[in-house]
C-alpha positions in Angstrom: 37.7 49.8 58.0 34.5 51.8 58.3 31.5 50.0 59.5 28.2 51.5 58.5 25.7 51.9 61.1 22.9 49.9 59.2 20.6 49.3 62.3 20.4 52.8 62.9 19.4 53.5 59.1 16.9 50.7 59.6 15.4 51.8 62.8 15.1 55.3 61.3 13.3 54.1 58.3 11.0 51.7 60.3 9.9 54.6 62.0 9.1 56.7 58.6 6.9 53.7 57.8 5.1 54.1 61.1 4.8 58.0 60.2 3.5 56.8 57.2 0.9 54.5 58.2 2.6 51.7 56.2 2.9 48.3 57.3 5.6 47.2 54.9 7.9 48.6 52.1 9.8 46.7 49.2 12.8 48.4 48.2 14.8 47.1 44.9 16.8 50.3 44.0 20.7 49.3 44.3 21.6 52.1 45.9 18.6 52.0 48.3 19.7 48.6 48.9 23.4 49.3 49.8 22.2 52.1 52.0 20.0 50.2 53.9 21.4 46.6 54.1 25.1 46.7 52.6 24.1 45.0 49.9 26.1 45.6 46.3 25.0 42.9 44.1 22.7 43.5 41.1 19.7 41.6 42.0 17.9 42.0 45.3 14.6 43.1 47.0 14.6 44.0 50.8 11.2 43.6 52.1 10.3 45.5 55.4 7.5 43.6 57.5 5.9 43.8 60.4 9.4 45.7 62.1 11.7 42.9 60.5 13.9 42.9 57.4 13.8 40.1 54.7 16.1 40.0 52.0 15.3 38.0 48.6 18.1 37.4 46.0 18.6 34.4 43.7 21.4 31.7 43.8 24.1 33.7 42.1 24.3 35.9 45.1 24.0 33.5 47.8 27.6 33.9 49.4 27.6 37.5 48.8 24.1 38.5 50.4 25.2 36.2 53.5 28.4 37.9 53.7 27.1 41.6 53.0 23.4 41.7 54.3 22.9 43.3 57.8 19.9 43.8 59.8 17.7 41.4 57.5 17.2 37.7 57.0 18.6 36.3 53.7 16.0 34.3 51.4 17.3 32.5 48.2 14.6 32.8 45.6 14.3 29.7 43.3 12.5 32.0 40.8 12.1 35.8 40.3 12.0 37.9 43.4 8.8 40.0 43.6 6.5 36.7 43.7 8.8 35.3 46.3 8.3 38.5 48.3 4.3 38.7 47.2 4.2 35.1 48.8 5.5 36.3 52.2 3.0 39.5 52.0 0.3 37.5 50.9 0.1 35.5 54.2 -1.3 38.8 55.9 -4.9 39.5 56.3 -4.8 43.0 55.2 -1.6 45.4 54.6 -0.6 48.7 53.0 2.8 48.0 51.5 4.8 51.0 50.1 7.1 50.6 46.7 9.6 53.1 45.2 7.0 54.7 42.6 9.8 56.5 40.9 12.0 53.8 40.3 9.2 51.0 39.2 8.2 50.4 35.9 4.4 50.4 35.0 4.8 46.6 34.2 6.4 46.0 37.6 3.9 47.8 39.4 0.7 45.8 37.8 2.3 42.7 38.3 2.9 43.5 42.1 -1.3 44.1 42.1 -1.7 40.6 40.5 0.4 38.7 42.8 -1.5 39.5 46.0 -5.0 39.5 47.1 -7.1 42.3 47.0 -7.0 43.1 50.9 -3.3 43.9 50.3 -2.7 47.7 48.9 0.5 48.5 47.3 1.0 52.2 47.8 3.4 54.1 45.4 5.7 56.4 47.2 8.7 58.6 45.8 11.8 59.6 47.7 11.1 58.2 50.8 14.5 56.5 51.2 16.3 59.5 49.4 14.9 61.9 52.3 16.7 59.8 54.6 19.9 59.6 52.5 20.0 63.6 51.9 21.6 63.9 55.2 25.0 62.0 55.2 26.4 60.8 58.3 29.7 60.9 59.8 30.8 57.6 58.0 29.5 58.4 54.7 31.3 61.8 55.2 34.7 60.1 55.7 34.1 58.1 52.7 33.2 60.9 50.2 36.1 62.9 51.4 38.3 60.1 50.6 36.6 59.7 46.8 37.1 63.4 46.6 41.0 63.5 47.5 41.4 60.3 45.1 39.6 62.2 42.1 41.5 65.0 42.8 44.8 63.1 42.5 44.2 61.0 39.3 42.9 64.4 37.5 46.4 65.7 38.7 48.0 62.7 37.1 46.0 62.9 33.8 46.1 66.8 33.5 50.0 66.4 32.9 49.2 64.7 29.5 47.0 67.4 28.4 48.9 69.1 25.1 48.5 70.2 21.7 47.8 67.0 19.6 46.8 64.5 22.3 43.5 63.0 21.7 40.8 64.0 24.1 40.2 60.2 24.7 44.0 59.4 25.9 43.5 61.9 28.5 40.5 60.3 29.5 42.3 56.8 29.4 44.9 58.2 31.4 42.8 59.5 34.3 40.6 56.3 34.3 43.6 54.0 34.4 45.0 55.8 37.4 41.9 55.7 39.4 41.7 51.9 39.0 45.2 51.5 39.8 44.5 53.6 42.8 41.7 51.3 44.1 38.4 53.0 42.6 35.6 50.8 42.2 35.0 52.7 38.7 34.3 56.0 37.6 31.3 57.9 38.4 30.4 58.5 35.1 31.7 59.1 31.6 34.7 61.1 31.7 34.3 64.7 29.9 37.4 65.7 28.3 36.4 68.7 25.9 38.9 70.8 24.0 38.8 73.9 21.8 35.5 74.4 20.0 33.9 70.9 21.6 34.2 72.7 25.3 30.9 74.5 24.2 29.5 70.9 24.6 28.4 70.9 28.4 28.2 66.9 28.4 31.3 66.6 25.8 32.4 63.1 26.5 36.1 62.5 25.5 36.4 62.0 21.8 39.0 61.0 19.5 39.7 64.6 18.5 43.3 66.0 19.3 43.5 68.8 21.5 44.3 72.3 19.7 47.3 74.5 19.8 45.0 76.9 21.5 42.0 77.3 23.4 40.0 76.1 26.8 40.3 72.3 28.0 37.5 71.2 30.2 37.9 68.0 32.1 34.8 66.9 34.4 35.5 63.7 36.0 34.9 61.3 39.2 35.5 58.1 41.1 33.6 55.8 43.1 35.4 54.6 46.0 33.5 51.9 48.2 30.1 52.8 47.0 30.7 56.8 47.1 30.8 59.0 44.1 33.1 62.2 43.6 32.8 65.0 41.0 35.0 67.8 40.0 35.9 69.9 36.7 38.8 72.3 35.9 39.6 74.0 32.9 42.7 74.6 31.6 44.0 76.6 28.5 46.6 75.4 25.8 48.5 78.6 24.9 48.4 81.8 26.4 44.7 83.2 27.0 44.0 86.3 25.6 41.9 89.3 27.3 38.4 88.2 26.2 39.3 84.5 27.4 40.7 85.6 31.0 37.6 87.7 31.4 35.3 84.7 30.9 37.4 82.4 32.9 37.3 85.1 35.6 33.6 85.3 35.4 32.8 81.9 36.0 35.5 81.7 38.8 33.5 84.7 40.5 30.2 83.0 40.0 31.7 79.7 41.3 33.0 81.2 44.7 30.0 83.5 45.1 27.8 80.3 44.6 29.8 78.5 47.7 29.4 81.4 49.7 25.8 81.2 49.5 25.6 77.9 50.5 24.5 77.5 54.4 21.5 75.9 56.4 18.4 77.0 55.6 18.8 78.5 52.1 16.8 77.2 49.3 18.7 75.3 46.4 17.4 77.9 44.3 18.8 80.9 46.2 22.1 79.3 45.6 21.5 78.9 41.9 20.5 82.7 42.0 23.5 83.6 43.2 25.9 82.2 40.6 23.2 83.0 37.8 23.3 86.6 39.2 27.2 87.3 38.7 27.2 86.0 35.1 23.8 88.0 34.3 25.6 91.4 35.3 28.6 90.7 32.9 26.0 89.6 30.3 27.2 86.0 30.2 24.1 84.3 31.5 22.9 83.1 28.3 25.7 80.8 28.1 24.8 79.3 31.3 22.6 76.5 30.4 22.2 74.1 32.9 21.9 74.3 36.8 24.4 75.3 39.7 24.9 71.8 41.1 23.4 68.9 42.5 23.6 66.3 45.3 26.4 63.5 45.3 26.6 60.2 47.7 25.8 56.7 46.5 24.8 58.0 43.2 26.6 60.9 41.1 23.3 62.7 40.6 21.0 62.9 43.9 18.6 65.5 45.4 18.9 68.5 45.9 19.3 70.1 42.6 20.4 73.5 42.8 18.4 75.2 40.1 15.5 77.5 39.2 12.6 77.0 41.4 14.3 74.2 43.6 12.7 74.9 47.1 14.5 72.2 48.6 16.2 74.0 52.0 19.7 73.0 52.5 20.6 71.1 55.9 24.0 70.2 57.5 25.2 67.1 56.1 24.1 67.6 52.6 26.9 67.2 49.9 26.2 69.2 46.7 28.4 70.5 43.8 28.7 74.2 42.7 29.5 74.0 39.1 28.7 77.0 37.2 30.0 77.4 33.7 29.7 79.5 30.1 29.5 77.2 27.0 30.1 79.9 23.7 29.2 78.0 20.2 32.3 78.3 18.2 34.8 79.4 20.8 34.7 76.9 23.7 33.6 76.4 27.4 34.6 77.0 31.0 33.2 75.2 33.9 34.6 75.1 37.3 33.1 72.4 39.9 33.9 71.6 43.7 31.9 69.4 46.1 31.2 71.1 49.3 29.4 69.6 52.4 26.9 71.9 54.3 28.0 72.8 57.9 26.1 74.3 60.9 27.5 77.8 59.6 28.2 77.4 55.9 29.8 74.9 54.2 33.2 73.6 53.5 34.8 72.9 50.3 36.0 69.3 49.7 37.8 69.8 46.5 41.7 70.3 47.0 42.5 71.4 43.3 43.6 74.8 42.2 41.3 77.1 40.6 43.7 79.4 39.1 43.9 79.0 35.6 46.5 76.9 34.1 48.0 77.5 30.8 49.9 74.9 29.3 52.6 75.4 26.7 51.3 75.4 22.8 54.3 73.4 21.6 
């Protein structure tokens, strides 16, 4: 059983607060709470103050908090958590306290100011913890690898049910049931199964439509295992693919492979996106590529960095991203191929262990 090094994470974050000239920080976002102290409940507030951590939750989570929380004193509040934390902060004569600006509502930010005296300054800061989460440590990478393997396994089980007449939701159901049976916490997102013309919908979640006798079937799925997400997409073809369809598939595959080869330390996210897009542009298919090349994955299914146009984040060892170019042709269908990769010291390692050769399913 892996034991996350929460002490190291908290020490690193405390140093960040010093660098930002903050006396404290209030954390409420579930993924950030799990990352910093191990909490998996739905109601919590972690307050860093004067070099120590105080975790607030309500009575529903008393046992869970005492069992899970690492590196912080647990306080069970009798009412809302923010007033309980503000009461502790209010004892200070003056302080600058940061909070997750990008994850806090205007109403909550207003309440925060009303709960403390005027010498307490709330400082809205975005992405402070996410900057730390960008680089996955060895324990995180181990869990991500396990999640990717499980996601691949259940996809391969469900793919056996792709045949003409089977409804998209049935394929999704087989996949999701297999994931739960195998021990997954849940799904990373609502499973996408888009067959035939519906494949032209990049986020075509599984519908009651039966799989047609001929055409592409896009399956995009992922599992959550011990908090960490996986994400993969494969495209199959029911019936024998024609010359045009084979050309489309080879184009997307080439773009995906070129994108993977572009991933290495120091390159920008935009450069990776440009690499995949250039392949499709040469083949006059870029107008059908309507989303970015990829995104980060970890405790959340969509994390920085985003691999897209004008994204200047530089890749670094330990980042985990998807490479997922696709084309979506109205009235004809779509193709997407997606792997998760981890940035290494010299390039990247592909984590997804599923073939990318086009699989053709018998039409009868």
